[in-house]
N, C-alpha and C positions, 0 to 999 in steps of 0.2 A: 529674650525671648518673651514673647508675649501671646497670650491665648485668650481669646475671647468666646470660646466655645468649648463643650465637653463632648466627645463621641461615647455614646453607650451603647453596647451590643446586649442584646437581649434574644428569650425564647420569641419567635414569631408569634404575634397574638396579645404578647404581653406589653405592648409598647406604652399603654395608658398607665399600666402599674410601674413600670418602669419611669415613666415621667413623674408620675405622683410621688415616687420615693424620692427621687433627685431633688424635686421641687422641696419637698418637705424638709429633707435633710439639709438643703441649701439654706432653707428659711432659718432653721435651728441654728446656722453658723453665720448667719448674717448675710447671705448672698441673695440674690433674685435672678431669676433667668425665665425662659420660653422655650417651646420647641413646636415646630409642626409637624404632625403626626401622619406616618404612613402605614395605615393597617396591615399587620402581617407581615412587615419588612425586616422586623429583628433587629431595628436598630432607632435610636433618635439622636439629632443632634440638639444639645441644649445650649443656646446661644445666652452667654452671661458674661457681662463684663469685666467681671473679676474670677473668671474660669482658672487661671493660675493659682490665686489665693485659696480658691474652694478645693481644687485639686489636692493641693498640699496637706488640707485638713481630712479629705476623705478616709475613710476606712471603707473595706469592700460591702458593697451593697447587695441586698437580697436579690432584687430583680435582674441586675445589671451581671452580665457575664463578664465585661470586661468594659474598663471605662479607662480614657486618656485625654488629654488636653489636644485639641487641634491647634498647630501653630501656623500652618498655612494651608492654602486651598488652590489647588491648580484646575482650572475648569474647562479646559480645552487642550488635553493632550494630544499631539500629532500623532497617528497611528504609525507613520515611519520611523518615529525615533520619540519613544515616552522616557527614555531614561536621560536625556540631556536636561529638558525643562525640570525634572525631577532634583538633579544634582545642582542645576544653578539655583534653584528655589532654596535648598538647604544650605548652600554657600551663602546665600544672602541673608538666611536666618539665623544659622550658627557661627557663621564666620568661617575661615579658614584655618582654624588651630588644629592642633594635633586630636585624632580621632578618641572619642571617649565613649561611644555608643557600642554596646556589647552585642547587641542582635539587631536582626531585621526581620518584621512580621509584614506579610501583605496580608490583610483583612479584608472580608467582605461579609455582607449581610447573609444570613441563613434563610430567606424568605425564598419561597419557590421561584419568584421573577429574577432572582440573584444567580441561578445555578449557573449559567454560561460565563458570568462574571467571575465566579468563585474559581472555574476552571481556568479562565485567563490569567487569574492571580496566581494560581499554583504553577503556572510555567513561567510566570513573570519573575517571580522572588527569584530566582535562580540567577538570571543575567544581571537584574538589579543589584543584587548582593555584592556580585563580583565588581561591578562597575563603582559601586559606594566605597568598597575597598580600596580600589585603585586610587579613588579620589581621596582617600584619607578621611572619610565620613565614618566608617565602621571600624573597629579593631579587626585585626588580621585573623583572629580566631573569636568564636562565639565565647562570652562570657555573661552566663545569666545574672551575676550579681550586679553588672552595670545597667543604667537605664537603657533601653531598647527603642529603636525606631520603629514605629509604624506608619503603613501607607495602607489607607484605607479606600477601598475603589466602590463608589456607588456605580458605577460601570467603567468600562474599558477606557473611557476618555476622560475622566474626572479622578481625580485623587486628593485626600485629606491626608496630612503629613503630621506627625504628633510624636511625641516623646514620653514614655511612661515612667513610672517608679517602680522599681522591682517589687516591693511590698504591696503595691495593687496589682501585679500581674497574676492571672490565672494559673492554675497548674498544668493547664493545655491551653495552645493557642486558641484564641476567640472564646475559651470556657467550651470548646467541644471536647468532653472527655472521649479519649481514645482507648476504650477497653473492649476486649473480645469477648464474647459470650461463652462461658466453658458448656461443652455439650452435655455435660452430666450434671450441670444444676436444675432444679426443679421448673424455674421461671426466670424471667429475664430480669424481674424485680432485684435478683442478686447484684446486677450492674449498679443499681441505684447505692446500695449500701456500701459496696466497694468504692465508689466514686465519692461517696460521703466521707469516708475513712480518710482518703488522701485529701480531700478539700479541707477537712476541719483539724487534722493530725498532723498534715505537715509531711515531710520527706520522711521522717522515722516512725511512719503510722504503723508498719508490721510491729515494729519493737513495742509501741504503746498498747497494741491490741493484744499482743502476746500468748503465747502458749500457755496452756494450764490455766487460763482465766476462766471465770464463770459467767455466764450470760443467761438473759431471759429475753425470750422472741415473743412478745404479745400479738395475737393475731397472725400465728406463724404460717399456717396451712396456706400451699403444699410445702413450703419450706425453702423459699428463695433467699431469705435473709438469714435461716438458720444455716443453710448450705454454706454462707459465706463466713459464717462464723465457725462452723467446723472445720471450714478448710483451713483457717488460721490456728486451728489447735485448741478452741474452745469447747467446754462442756456446757450444753444449751438444754435450758428447760423451756420447751415451745408449748405455748398455751394456746390452744383453738380447738373448738368444737368440731372442726372439720379434719379429714385425714390428713397424716403427713406422707410424704414420699417414702418408699419403702427402702430404697437404696440408702437415703439419708438415716433411716431409724436403723439399718444394719450396720452402720458405722459404729454404734455402741457409744456414741458420744451425746446422744440426744435422748433425754427424757418427755415423752408427750404427755401432757395434762389436757384433757378433755374439759375445758371451763371456760367461763367467761372471762376475758381479760381486762373487764373493769372490776372484776371481784377478786380475782385468783393474787394470793400474797405468798412471797417465799419463805421458807423457814429460816433460811440463812441471807445475809446479804450478799450480792453479786457484785461482778467488777462491771458489767454491762448490761443496760436494758436498751432493747431496739423494739419499735414498734411501728407497722405499716398497716394500720388499720383503716377501713373505710367507715369513717366516723366523723362527727361534729366536730370541727377543729378544736373549738374551745373545750370540748369533753376531753379529747385527748391529751390537750395541754395539763388541764386540771389533774389528769391522772398521773402524767409525767411529774408534776410538780408533788404530788403525793408520795410518790416512789422515794424521790430524792429527799424530800423533806422527812420522810420516816427511816431513812437511813437504808433502805433495801437495796438502794444499788448507788455506785459511784458516780455513773455518767450516764447519758441517755443520748441516743440517736434516735429520731422519731419523725414521721411525716404528718403534716397538716394539709387536709384535702380542704382547699379554699372556695369558698362560693364563687360562681363564675362572674357575678356583676358586683361583687364586694370585695375582690381579694385583698386590694390595698386597705380597706377600711377594717376588714376581719383582722389581718395579721396585726394592723395597728392597734387594735383593742386587745388581742392577745399578748401582745408584747408588754402592753401597759398592766395586764393582769399578772404577767410573770415578774415585773418589775415590783408591783404591789406585793405580792406574797412573798418574794424575797429579799425585799425591804430591810436593810441591816444584816444581810447576808453577804459572804464574798462567794462569787459564781461566776462561771463563764457561759457565755450564751452567743452564739453564732447561728445565723439563717441564711440559708441560700436556695435558690431555685436552681436545682443542679441540672445538668445536661439531660440525664434520664429521668427527671420528674417530669410530669405533664401539667396537671392543673393542680399540683400541690407545691409546697414548699418543703425542705428539710431542715431541721433544727439539730445542733448539738448543745447540750445543757450539763454542766456539772457544777455541783457544790462543793466549796472547800469545807472540810472537816471543821467543826465548832471545837474550841478548845475545852 
């Protein structure tokens, strides 16, 4: 199996940032590539002669929701029978040995122009899955631990086929978080923190967040992120000059401090620091580093509101600053543009305790 392209799905409108990131990461790993951008499409096809080797070295990216290598392309699927050409192409590419692929995903772009294609793919996945199992391409039952087959439809007459690595697969298909807004939450921002927990902490995220832990929420009002923490059993210091939701305060798990989030300091260390303030991203990042370096919190999840015309450059500068300040320290850093993010990205940062 040889691939000469990667498919990357992203938030519509962030194709340039996605391309800038994969180009930079590829260069760091000794690869080159290019792509033609379609504005607001929500995907890029990164042409790269060494796509297989590049994909094998990749870690999850910030601006790409999903990445996998394109193994074969079919440009003229007949409307009367789309399944047979797909099966023939897979047999030609993979051979006819016993099935090893654990799942099938029919992917589409999220851009407005692709809504009809998304509806088609949602219906097509079921007969295609059944046919692939009959042809011994897919295992009889889904196995998430195995590589998965992806069929990306630019439209209903074309398909790009590829196989992923489980470690690169997002928590939700195409990186589209399927979370329901709780009616009692003060704002929809609560979904952003719930998604962050699941993306950054993995399947046992509930245990890692944990009951009886303590947290600080900087820029908390009206309480969307605080609500998510309280729901998980945490005791929260909410820092904001604005008012907090009355029902949230009535839980008895929240202490509201009317103070500046950039000045307030805790009396005791806490387990979690979260922050969703509309401020300069570099200033927010520096404050998060202050908290962790001073031992005021063990780990942090925070948002950075990136400037529209310099998103990739801004994030690159901030990442370099984090690496500089934490030089010589052991730490974990993850960054993603989550599904529920808009112009921002979300970071997870934790420092290991020094001896």
